[in-house]
SEPA-785229 format. One line per field, with one value per residue (C-alpha): x, y, z; chain; residue number from 1. Coordinates in nm, 3 decimals. Layout:
u = [X|...]
v = [Y|...]
w = [Z|...]
chain = [A|...]
resi = [NUM|...]
# end
This chain:
u = [0.648|0.847|0.918|1.221|1.483|1.347|1.355|1.711|1.832|1.644|1.807|2.147|2.102|1.972|2.266|2.508|2.360|2.385|2.748|2.825|2.729|3.060|3.252|3.071|3.163|3.531|3.515|3.345|3.617|3.885|3.704|3.693|4.068|4.152|4.142|4.056|3.711|3.650|3.666|3.315|3.195|3.294|3.107|2.793|2.826|2.866|2.574|2.357|2.470|2.378|2.034|1.982|2.083|1.854|1.565|1.595|1.633|1.334|1.124|1.217|1.121|0.792|0.646|0.455|0.298|0.642|0.761|0.698|0.885|1.175|1.315|1.410|1.552|1.752|1.896|1.993|2.161|2.342|2.466|2.604|2.778|2.928|3.045|3.205|3.387|3.516|3.637|3.800|3.989|4.092|4.215|4.394|4.762|5.012|5.010|4.810|4.546|4.510|4.467|4.215|4.018|4.005|3.913|3.627|3.506|3.514|3.407|3.160|3.047|2.995|2.811|2.579|2.529|2.429|2.184|2.029|1.989|1.844|1.578|1.515|1.463|1.110|1.216|1.093|0.743|0.461|0.339|0.059|-0.209|-0.107|-0.126|-0.421|-0.592|-0.476|-0.739|-0.707|-0.782|-1.130|-1.162|-1.440|-1.588|-1.882|-1.927|-2.177|-2.366|-2.200|-1.867|-1.566|-1.423|-1.157|-0.930|-1.061|-0.915|-0.785|-0.917|-0.672|-0.812|-0.698|-0.918|-1.219|-1.179|-1.159|-1.356|-1.406|-1.673|-1.480|-1.425|-1.800|-1.863|-1.601|-1.755|-2.108|-2.013|-1.846|-1.483|-1.370|-1.094|-1.322|-1.544]
v = [-3.242|-3.343|-3.044|-3.195|-3.103|-2.748|-2.713|-2.845|-2.613|-2.324|-2.381|-2.410|-2.075|-1.894|-2.035|-1.921|-1.573|-1.555|-1.671|-1.380|-1.122|-1.140|-1.142|-0.825|-0.664|-0.749|-0.612|-0.296|-0.237|-0.287|-0.059|0.223|0.192|0.183|0.480|0.241|0.335|-0.025|-0.149|-0.022|-0.189|-0.530|-0.459|-0.370|-0.673|-0.913|-0.748|-0.795|-1.157|-1.207|-1.054|-1.266|-1.589|-1.520|-1.417|-1.722|-1.952|-1.797|-1.823|-2.191|-2.251|-2.061|-2.321|-2.321|-1.976|-1.818|-2.064|-1.840|-1.550|-1.781|-1.833|-1.473|-1.408|-1.732|-1.651|-1.297|-1.426|-1.700|-1.443|-1.221|-1.516|-1.643|-1.294|-1.251|-1.584|-1.499|-1.154|-1.283|-1.555|-1.331|-1.042|-1.242|-1.150|-1.367|-1.738|-1.717|-1.489|-1.716|-2.027|-1.842|-1.714|-2.056|-2.224|-1.982|-2.015|-2.395|-2.475|-2.194|-1.963|-2.207|-2.466|-2.184|-2.094|-2.456|-2.457|-2.127|-2.250|-2.583|-2.393|-2.155|-2.426|-2.557|-2.918|-3.223|-3.213|-3.359|-3.709|-3.712|-3.787|-3.489|-3.226|-2.995|-3.003|-2.724|-2.492|-2.437|-2.089|-2.054|-1.952|-1.718|-1.794|-1.557|-1.367|-1.098|-1.110|-0.905|-0.898|-1.015|-1.347|-1.297|-1.531|-1.632|-1.445|-1.639|-1.509|-1.554|-1.717|-1.419|-1.194|-1.420|-1.399|-1.021|-0.869|-0.524|-0.630|-0.534|-0.899|-0.964|-0.667|-0.794|-1.145|-1.012|-0.805|-1.095|-1.072|-0.963|-0.739|-0.523|-0.406]
w = [-2.411|-2.106|-1.881|-1.701|-1.967|-1.989|-1.611|-1.588|-1.865|-1.709|-1.370|-1.539|-1.715|-1.407|-1.211|-1.481|-1.471|-1.093|-1.103|-1.338|-1.073|-0.878|-1.207|-1.315|-0.982|-1.042|-1.396|-1.274|-1.011|-1.277|-1.522|-1.267|-1.209|-1.580|-1.818|-2.104|-2.244|-2.357|-1.999|-1.930|-2.252|-2.114|-1.791|-1.985|-2.217|-1.926|-1.745|-2.055|-2.080|-1.714|-1.767|-2.079|-1.905|-1.609|-1.835|-2.064|-1.765|-1.589|-1.906|-1.939|-1.577|-1.613|-1.847|-2.171|-2.145|-2.188|-2.455|-2.757|-2.592|-2.520|-2.871|-2.961|-2.615|-2.625|-2.967|-2.862|-2.546|-2.738|-2.989|-2.713|-2.547|-2.874|-2.969|-2.629|-2.666|-3.015|-2.914|-2.594|-2.782|-3.071|-2.855|-2.584|-2.555|-2.372|-2.296|-1.973|-2.129|-2.433|-2.215|-1.995|-2.297|-2.462|-2.134|-2.071|-2.430|-2.443|-2.087|-2.008|-2.288|-2.576|-2.360|-2.246|-2.614|-2.682|-2.390|-2.503|-2.860|-2.747|-2.553|-2.841|-3.101|-3.155|-3.105|-3.293|-3.439|-3.235|-3.325|-3.580|-3.320|-3.105|-3.377|-3.410|-3.748|-3.976|-4.116|-4.484|-4.617|-4.761|-5.121|-5.212|-5.551|-5.539|-5.861|-5.930|-6.257|-6.525|-6.345|-6.535|-6.428|-6.165|-5.981|-5.641|-5.345|-5.049|-4.718|-4.435|-4.120|-3.914|-4.127|-4.075|-3.698|-3.692|-3.406|-3.550|-3.800|-4.113|-4.206|-4.190|-4.419|-4.664|-4.669|-4.712|-5.017|-5.195|-5.274|-5.614|-5.737|-5.947|-5.665]
chain = [A|A|A|A|A|A|A|A|A|A|A|A|A|A|A|A|A|A|A|A|A|A|A|A|A|A|A|A|A|A|A|A|A|A|A|A|A|A|A|A|A|A|A|A|A|A|A|A|A|A|A|A|A|A|A|A|A|A|A|A|A|A|A|A|A|A|A|A|A|A|A|A|A|A|A|A|A|A|A|A|A|A|A|A|A|A|A|A|A|A|A|A|A|A|A|A|A|A|A|A|A|A|A|A|A|A|A|A|A|A|A|A|A|A|A|A|A|A|A|A|A|A|A|A|A|A|A|A|A|A|A|A|A|A|A|A|A|A|A|A|A|A|A|A|A|A|A|A|A|A|A|A|A|A|A|A|A|A|A|A|A|A|A|A|A|A|A|A|A|A|A|A|A|A|A|A|A|A|A]
resi = [1|2|3|4|5|6|7|8|9|10|11|12|13|14|15|16|17|18|19|20|21|22|23|24|25|26|27|28|29|30|31|32|33|34|35|36|37|38|39|40|41|42|43|44|45|46|47|48|49|50|51|52|53|54|55|56|57|58|59|60|61|62|63|64|65|66|67|68|69|70|71|72|73|74|75|76|77|78|79|80|81|82|83|84|85|86|87|88|89|90|91|92|93|94|95|96|97|98|99|100|101|102|103|104|105|106|107|108|109|110|111|112|113|114|115|116|117|118|119|120|121|122|123|124|125|126|127|128|129|130|131|132|133|134|135|136|137|138|139|140|141|142|143|144|145|146|147|148|149|150|151|152|153|154|155|156|157|158|159|160|161|162|163|164|165|166|167|168|169|170|171|172|173|174|175|176|177|178|179]
# end
């Protein structure tokens, strides 16, 4: 997979998170001057969005070893950003506030949601030649004499690779539901 799109999106998200820092400082100053208890909520939400953007961007820049941690973090960050956009637009009062809320939602928050979700999605499947062969579960058909016929039990590959020895004991006994 080409790393250039991931790197570009990662830099975009880290940059977006860094740009939020002065905005959070402004919100914090306003929250301290306002008796409104929700003012501190907005500071915390924007701080969490900033942390999420920086974390998702950094994970995208770090490469493939962070790729599986990227999806949940990207979805959580996208959800926070989308929720913030919806609440800002729906609670804006006055013409200037409505224009500002819609502008931020359409030009900043929702594009960041799209970038987060594009990083969190698995992408198109690999071409057939690039895929690793899939291991099929092994079916144990061992029956002991005198045992009633039972349906075979599928042994998961993760059980076969167990390091504590219990899987080897299970395989050596033969698998059946009657013991």
